[in-house]
C-alpha positions as CSV (number, residue, x, y, z in Angstrom):
1,K,-13.9,-9.9,2.6
2,A,-14.9,-7.1,0.3
3,A,-14.6,-4.4,2.5
4,A,-11.0,-5.5,3.3
5,C,-10.0,-5.7,-0.5
6,I,-11.3,-2.2,-1.1
7,F,-10.4,-0.3,2.0
8,L,-7.7,-2.1,3.6
9,C,-5.7,-2.8,0.5
10,A,-6.2,0.8,-0.9
11,I,-5.1,2.4,2.4
12,S,-2.2,0.0,2.7
13,A,-1.1,0.7,-0.9
14,M,-1.4,4.4,-0.6
15,L,0.7,4.6,2.7
16,L,3.3,2.4,1.4
17,T,3.5,4.3,-2.0
18,V,4.1,7.5,-0.1
19,V,6.9,5.8,2.1
20,W,8.7,4.5,-0.8
21,T,8.3,7.6,-3.1
22,T,9.4,9.8,-0.8
23,T,12.7,8.1,0.1
24,L,13.9,8.3,-3.5
25,P,16.0,11.2,-4.6
26,M,13.8,12.8,-7.1
27,D,12.1,16.0,-7.4
28,K,8.8,16.4,-6.2
29,V,7.0,16.3,-9.4
30,D,8.6,12.8,-10.4
31,Q,7.6,11.8,-7.0
32,I,4.0,12.5,-7.5
33,A,4.0,11.1,-10.9
34,L,5.7,7.9,-9.7
35,G,3.3,7.6,-7.1
36,I,0.3,8.2,-9.4
37,Y,1.4,5.5,-11.9
38,T,2.3,2.9,-9.1
39,M,-0.2,3.0,-6.5
40,P,-3.2,1.6,-8.7
41,V,-0.7,-1.3,-9.6
42,L,0.1,-1.8,-5.8
43,W,-3.5,-1.7,-5.0
44,G,-4.3,-4.2,-7.6
45,A,-1.5,-6.8,-6.4
46,F,-2.9,-6.4,-2.8
47,V,-6.4,-7.2,-3.8
48,Y,-5.4,-10.1,-6.1
49,W,-3.3,-11.5,-3.2
50,L,-6.1,-11.1,-0.7
51,C,-8.7,-12.8,-2.9
52,A,-6.5,-15.6,-4.4
53,D,-5.2,-16.9,-1.0
54,N,-7.3,-19.6,0.6
55,T,-6.7,-18.7,4.2
56,E,-8.2,-15.2,4.7
57,W,-6.2,-14.0,7.7
58,R,-2.7,-14.4,6.4
59,P,-2.9,-11.7,3.7
60,V,-5.3,-9.5,5.7
61,I,-2.8,-9.5,8.4
62,S,0.2,-9.1,6.2
63,V,-1.5,-6.1,4.3
64,S,-2.5,-4.4,7.9
65,V,1.3,-4.7,9.0
66,I,2.4,-3.0,5.8
67,G,0.0,-0.3,6.3
68,A,0.7,0.4,10.2
69,L,4.5,0.3,9.5
70,S,4.1,2.7,6.5
71,Y,1.9,4.9,8.8
72,L,4.6,5.0,11.7
73,L,7.4,5.6,9.0
74,I,5.6,8.7,7.6
75,Y,4.0,10.0,10.9
76,S,7.1,9.4,13.2
77,V,9.4,11.7,11.6
């Protein structure tokens, strides 16, 4: 569970941050700054959800799906 908290949540948060910051109509500098400020918050929210939920597989599967969809959105274009 600790490995899922650290690696899976970090990768999913990073990919989701890239997806939603690049879709916003902003300058590149503002997109980078927004990503730097919000990625740790998103990562912390994913880790909190993964640790707080009683069932282990529901948040793991959800975070994995979020990461996979984000990956597809980034690299399919």
